[in-house]
C-alpha positions as CSV (number, residue, x, y, z in Angstrom):
1,A,184.1,51.5,-106.5
2,E,184.0,48.4,-108.6
3,S,186.7,46.9,-110.8
4,K,186.0,44.3,-113.6
5,L,189.1,42.7,-114.5
6,G,187.9,39.9,-116.5
7,F,188.5,37.5,-114.1
8,S,187.0,38.9,-110.8
9,S,185.6,41.6,-109.1
10,Y,185.6,43.5,-105.5
11,Y,184.5,46.2,-103.7
12,I,186.6,48.3,-101.2
13,W,185.9,51.7,-99.6
14,R,188.6,53.7,-98.5
15,P,188.3,57.3,-97.8
16,R,190.4,59.8,-99.6
17,S,192.5,57.5,-101.2
18,Y,194.0,55.8,-104.1
19,I,194.6,52.2,-104.3
20,H,195.7,49.5,-106.8
21,A,193.3,47.8,-108.5
22,V,194.1,43.8,-107.5
23,Q,193.4,40.4,-108.7
24,V,191.2,39.0,-105.7
25,G,191.2,35.9,-103.7
26,S,189.9,35.0,-100.4
27,V,192.5,36.2,-98.3
28,M,192.6,40.1,-96.7
29,F,195.2,41.9,-94.7
30,G,195.1,45.2,-92.8
31,T,195.6,47.2,-90.1
32,A,193.3,49.1,-87.7
33,S,193.1,52.1,-89.8
34,H,192.1,50.3,-93.2
35,L,191.5,47.1,-94.8
36,V,193.3,46.0,-97.9
37,T,193.3,42.7,-100.0
38,F,196.4,40.5,-99.9
39,A,196.9,40.5,-103.4
40,F,199.1,41.0,-106.6
41,I,198.6,44.4,-108.2
42,S,198.1,45.1,-111.6
43,N,199.1,48.1,-113.0
44,K,195.5,49.8,-113.0
45,I,194.3,52.5,-110.3
46,L,191.0,53.2,-109.2
47,L,189.8,56.2,-107.6
48,Q,187.8,55.0,-104.3
49,S,184.4,56.5,-103.0
50,E,184.5,58.5,-99.9
51,L,182.3,55.9,-97.7
52,S,182.7,55.7,-94.0
53,T,182.1,51.8,-94.0
54,R,184.6,49.7,-95.2
55,H,183.4,46.3,-96.9
56,L,184.9,43.7,-99.1
57,A,183.0,41.3,-101.3
58,M,184.6,39.2,-103.7
59,S,184.2,36.4,-106.0
60,M,186.9,33.6,-107.5
61,S,187.1,30.5,-109.2
62,M,187.1,27.4,-106.7
63,T,190.5,25.9,-108.1
64,G,193.5,27.2,-107.7
65,R,197.1,27.9,-109.6
66,K,199.2,24.2,-109.8
67,V,202.8,24.0,-108.7
68,S,204.8,22.4,-111.9
69,K,207.6,21.2,-109.8
70,I,209.8,22.0,-106.8
71,V,213.4,22.3,-107.1
72,S,215.7,22.2,-104.4
73,A,218.6,25.1,-104.1
74,T,222.2,24.5,-104.7
75,Q,224.7,25.0,-102.1
76,C,227.8,27.0,-102.9
77,K,229.3,29.9,-101.5
78,I,226.2,31.2,-101.5
79,T,222.7,29.4,-101.5
80,R,221.0,29.4,-105.2
81,L,217.3,28.8,-106.0
82,I,217.1,30.3,-109.5
83,G,219.9,31.0,-112.2
84,T,222.5,28.9,-113.7
85,V,225.4,29.2,-115.6
86,D,226.8,32.0,-118.3
87,I,226.7,31.2,-122.2
88,D,230.3,30.2,-121.6
89,G,229.8,27.8,-118.6
90,N,231.0,29.9,-115.7
91,G,229.2,30.1,-112.6
92,T,227.2,28.2,-110.5
93,E,225.3,25.7,-112.4
94,H,221.7,25.0,-111.0
95,P,218.8,23.1,-112.8
96,L,216.4,25.9,-112.5
97,D,217.8,28.3,-115.2
98,Q,214.9,30.5,-114.9
99,V,211.4,31.2,-114.1
100,D,210.2,33.9,-116.5
101,P,210.2,37.1,-115.5
102,F,213.1,35.9,-112.8
103,M,216.3,35.2,-113.9
104,L,218.2,34.7,-110.8
105,L,217.8,34.2,-107.0
106,D,220.3,33.9,-104.3
107,A,219.9,33.9,-100.6
108,G,222.3,34.0,-97.4
109,T,222.6,34.9,-94.1
110,L,226.1,36.9,-93.6
111,S,227.7,37.1,-90.2
112,K,231.0,39.0,-91.2
113,H,231.2,42.5,-91.4
114,A,232.0,44.4,-94.9
115,T,231.1,41.1,-96.9
116,P,231.0,39.9,-99.5
117,P,234.3,41.0,-100.8
118,F,233.1,41.4,-104.4
119,G,234.2,44.9,-104.8
120,P,232.5,47.5,-107.6
121,H,230.8,44.9,-109.9
122,P,228.7,45.6,-113.1
123,H,225.4,45.1,-113.8
124,R,223.7,45.7,-117.4
125,G,220.4,44.6,-119.1
126,H,218.4,43.6,-115.8
127,S,216.9,44.6,-112.8
128,V,218.3,43.9,-109.5
129,V,216.4,43.8,-106.0
130,T,217.7,43.3,-102.4
131,V,215.2,41.8,-100.3
132,L,216.7,42.7,-97.0
133,L,215.0,40.7,-94.3
134,Q,217.6,41.6,-91.5
135,G,220.8,44.0,-90.9
136,Q,222.4,46.8,-92.6
137,L,224.1,47.0,-96.0
138,R,226.3,49.8,-97.1
139,S,225.8,50.2,-101.0
140,R,227.6,52.6,-103.6
141,D,226.9,52.8,-107.3
142,S,228.5,54.6,-110.3
143,F,224.8,56.2,-110.8
144,T,224.8,58.4,-107.6
145,Q,228.4,58.2,-106.8
146,K,227.1,58.0,-103.0
147,D,227.3,55.4,-100.2
148,T,224.0,54.5,-99.0
149,V,223.4,52.6,-95.7
150,I,220.0,50.7,-95.7
151,K,218.8,48.8,-92.6
152,G,216.0,46.1,-92.8
153,P,213.7,45.3,-93.4
154,A,214.1,47.3,-97.1
155,S,214.2,47.1,-100.5
156,Y,217.1,48.1,-102.7
157,W,215.7,48.0,-106.4
158,V,218.2,48.7,-109.2
159,D,217.2,49.0,-112.9
160,A,220.7,48.4,-114.5
161,G,219.4,49.7,-117.8
162,S,222.8,50.2,-120.0
163,G,224.9,49.4,-117.2
164,M,226.1,50.5,-114.3
165,F,228.8,49.4,-111.3
166,H,227.6,48.5,-108.1
167,D,229.0,47.5,-104.7
168,E,227.0,46.1,-101.6
169,T,228.5,45.0,-98.2
170,T,227.2,44.2,-95.2
171,V,227.4,46.8,-92.0
172,I,227.9,44.5,-88.5
173,P,229.2,46.6,-85.8
174,D,229.1,43.1,-83.6
175,E,229.5,40.2,-85.4
176,S,228.7,38.2,-82.1
177,D,225.3,39.6,-81.9
178,P,223.1,37.5,-84.2
179,S,220.3,40.2,-84.5
180,Q,222.9,42.2,-86.6
181,H,223.6,39.5,-88.9
182,V,222.0,40.1,-92.5
183,Q,219.5,38.0,-93.7
184,L,218.8,38.7,-97.3
185,F,217.6,37.4,-101.3
186,Q,218.9,39.0,-104.3
187,L,216.5,38.7,-107.0
188,W,217.5,39.4,-110.6
189,V,214.2,40.4,-113.0
190,S,214.3,40.2,-116.8
191,V,213.4,43.3,-118.6
192,K,212.3,44.2,-122.3
193,E,214.7,44.6,-125.1
194,E,214.3,48.6,-125.1
195,D,214.8,48.8,-121.1
196,R,218.4,47.7,-121.6
197,A,218.9,51.1,-123.7
198,K,217.8,53.2,-120.5
199,P,220.3,55.1,-118.3
200,A,220.3,53.2,-114.6
201,A,218.2,54.2,-112.3
202,L,218.2,53.4,-108.2
203,Q,215.5,53.3,-105.5
204,Y,215.0,51.9,-102.1
205,E,212.3,51.5,-99.3
206,T,213.2,51.1,-95.5
207,D,210.7,50.5,-92.5
208,L,208.4,48.2,-94.5
209,P,205.6,47.7,-92.6
210,S,204.5,44.0,-91.5
211,L,200.6,43.6,-91.5
212,E,198.1,41.4,-90.6
213,M,196.7,38.5,-92.7
214,K,193.3,37.4,-92.3
215,N,191.5,34.7,-94.0
216,D,187.8,34.4,-95.3
217,E,186.5,34.1,-91.7
218,G,188.3,37.3,-90.6
219,N,190.8,35.3,-88.4
220,V,194.5,36.5,-88.4
221,V,196.7,33.8,-90.0
222,G,199.9,35.5,-90.1
223,K,201.7,38.6,-91.3
224,I,203.1,39.8,-94.9
225,R,205.4,42.2,-95.7
226,Y,205.8,43.9,-99.3
227,Y,209.0,44.3,-100.5
228,V,207.9,45.3,-104.1
229,G,204.4,46.1,-105.3
230,G,201.4,45.7,-102.6
231,E,201.9,48.1,-99.5
232,C,205.3,49.0,-101.0
233,H,204.4,52.4,-102.9
234,S,207.7,54.2,-103.8
235,I,209.6,51.2,-105.4
236,K,208.4,52.2,-109.1
237,T,209.1,48.9,-111.3
238,M,209.3,48.6,-115.5
239,H,206.7,46.0,-115.7
240,P,204.4,44.8,-112.8
241,I,206.2,42.7,-110.2
242,V,205.4,41.6,-106.4
243,V,207.8,40.4,-104.0
244,A,206.4,39.8,-100.5
245,H,207.5,37.6,-97.4
246,V,204.6,35.8,-95.7
247,S,204.8,34.5,-92.0
248,Q,201.8,32.1,-91.9
249,D,200.3,30.6,-88.5
250,A,200.5,26.7,-87.8
251,G,197.8,24.5,-89.1
252,T,196.2,27.5,-91.5
253,T,195.0,27.7,-95.0
254,V,195.4,30.6,-97.1
255,K,194.4,31.2,-100.6
256,I,197.0,33.8,-102.3
257,P,195.6,35.7,-104.9
258,I,197.6,35.8,-108.4
259,E,197.2,37.5,-111.5
260,P,196.8,34.4,-114.0
261,S,198.8,35.7,-116.5
262,F,202.0,36.2,-114.2
263,G,204.7,34.0,-113.8
264,G,205.9,33.2,-110.5
265,F,207.4,30.8,-107.4
266,V,207.1,30.4,-103.8
267,A,210.4,30.0,-101.8
268,H,210.4,28.1,-98.8
269,I,212.0,29.7,-95.8
270,S,211.3,27.6,-92.7
271,G,208.8,25.7,-91.0
272,S,206.5,23.2,-93.4
273,A,203.7,23.8,-95.8
274,I,202.1,22.3,-98.9
275,Y,201.7,24.9,-102.0
276,G,199.5,24.3,-104.6
277,D,198.2,20.8,-105.5
278,S,201.7,19.5,-104.5
279,S,201.4,15.8,-102.9
280,R,203.9,16.5,-100.6
281,S,204.7,18.7,-97.7
282,T,207.8,21.2,-98.3
283,S,210.1,21.8,-95.0
284,T,213.4,22.2,-96.7
285,P,214.6,25.6,-96.7
286,Y,215.3,27.4,-100.0
287,D,213.1,24.6,-102.0
288,V,211.3,26.8,-105.0
289,A,207.8,25.7,-106.0
290,V,207.5,26.8,-109.2
291,L,204.0,28.0,-110.5
292,D,202.3,26.5,-113.5
293,D,201.0,28.2,-116.3
294,G,197.4,29.0,-115.2
295,T,194.3,30.0,-117.1
296,I,191.7,32.6,-116.2
297,D,189.7,29.9,-114.8
298,D,191.9,27.9,-112.7
299,A,194.8,30.3,-111.5
300,S,193.5,33.3,-109.6
301,F,195.0,32.1,-106.4
302,L,197.5,29.9,-104.7
303,T,196.4,27.5,-102.0
304,V,198.7,27.2,-99.2
305,K,198.4,25.0,-96.2
306,A,200.9,25.6,-93.5
307,G,202.3,23.0,-91.2
308,S,200.1,21.9,-88.0
309,D,203.0,22.5,-85.8
310,D,205.3,24.9,-86.7
311,G,203.6,27.1,-89.3
312,A,205.4,28.6,-92.4
313,S,207.8,31.6,-93.9
314,Y,208.0,31.6,-97.2
315,L,208.6,34.4,-100.3
316,V,206.1,34.8,-102.7
317,C,207.3,36.3,-106.0
318,T,205.1,37.0,-109.1
319,G,205.7,39.2,-112.2
320,E,204.5,40.0,-116.0
321,K,206.4,37.6,-118.3
322,I,208.6,39.2,-120.6
323,G,208.7,36.4,-123.1
324,E,212.1,37.6,-124.5
325,N,215.2,35.4,-125.1
326,W,218.3,37.0,-123.2
327,F,222.0,35.6,-123.0
328,K,224.1,36.1,-119.5
329,K,227.6,37.0,-119.8
330,L,229.7,37.0,-116.3
331,A,232.4,39.8,-116.6
332,A,234.3,41.6,-113.5
333,N,232.5,39.8,-110.9
334,G,228.9,41.0,-112.3
335,A,226.9,40.3,-115.2
336,I,225.9,41.8,-118.7
337,L,222.4,40.7,-120.3
338,A,221.9,41.1,-123.8
339,S,219.9,40.0,-126.8
340,S,222.4,38.1,-128.3
341,E,225.6,36.0,-127.5
342,D,227.7,38.5,-129.8
343,Q,226.3,41.7,-128.3
344,A,226.6,40.0,-124.3
345,R,230.5,39.4,-125.2
346,R,231.0,42.5,-126.7
347,I,229.5,44.4,-123.8
348,A,231.5,42.0,-121.5
349,T,234.8,42.7,-123.1
350,E,234.1,46.7,-122.6
351,V,233.1,46.7,-118.8
352,T,236.2,44.4,-118.1
353,Q,238.2,47.1,-119.5
354,A,236.3,49.7,-117.8
355,S,236.5,47.7,-114.5
356,K,240.0,47.4,-114.9
357,E,240.3,51.2,-115.3
358,G,237.9,51.7,-112.4
359,L,240.0,50.0,-109.9
360,K,243.1,51.8,-110.9
361,S,241.7,55.4,-110.7
362,G,238.6,54.8,-108.4
363,D,236.3,56.1,-110.9
364,F,233.7,53.8,-112.1
365,S,231.9,56.3,-114.4
366,P,232.8,55.5,-117.9
367,F,230.1,52.6,-117.8
368,G,226.5,53.3,-116.6
369,T,226.8,57.2,-116.5
370,P,223.2,58.2,-116.6
371,S,222.7,60.4,-120.1
372,S,222.5,64.1,-120.3
């Protein structure tokens, strides 16, 4: 089957299956049973021919997506990579306020059981994905009214919609065992105003596979694990989003395919790498390389060169830009997102009262119950 997406084409054969149509570049990943592109997906689906031979042929532009800037993280109680204070100046001040469609990214390694001690807190008007690299988390929310324990590597996705209360804490039976410590990212994703009127929804997927990543010559150059999009099939997002963790071998170069119209960034985790056309190597944990706005001619992939000694580990996040203004108001240890300051303040006042009542009664259903 051939896909013409306006910027590149490809052929993939895979018996009796459907795959996402993708923006194709020069990196592939696969397993012994099938070969798929290491790519950032569109929302199209193609029916594949029943052919026994698996082959991939691709064309692509010769230049790559540029990096507009690299921003260091802000260290506080958490590590803030993206996102800043609310409309009243409350919260963590950080120079990178957003990367459309992403409005917040925090990172942390938690070594204590039953932390953080936020308690039930509200989310409204955005999507939240917890990227659980290692460890276990217990979650309870006003949507399902149930405790859910997930074990990494896992993805935990909340569409807050019109609102829900949520509580998420670590499960660490033996705090002295580093392999049980929780390593995670929490990513907030912007949504359209019409999505904020929808009931809340909850999804999660565990035991996410780690796949081989190959370069043009077919050499294995690392591993990739999708947390949203790609091979993470069960998480259904309101708008196209891809979140992937890459462990790239030392001294290798890859071209990561990216939909040219998508916004996004790379969060550096460890090792060293040169992202895009950056003039310097990035080795500081949690530096964020922000992708520049691209065109169809020059932005179909991002080049990543891993350090010759230590390789590189990084999180790649891209998504369809929302392009709508939003206003954040912190309330009851959570956040309200709305289309105006007045609306954000009004809802925050209502939610704060609902939180007080919920803490007394143990019932947080007045806010965030799905419509009948």
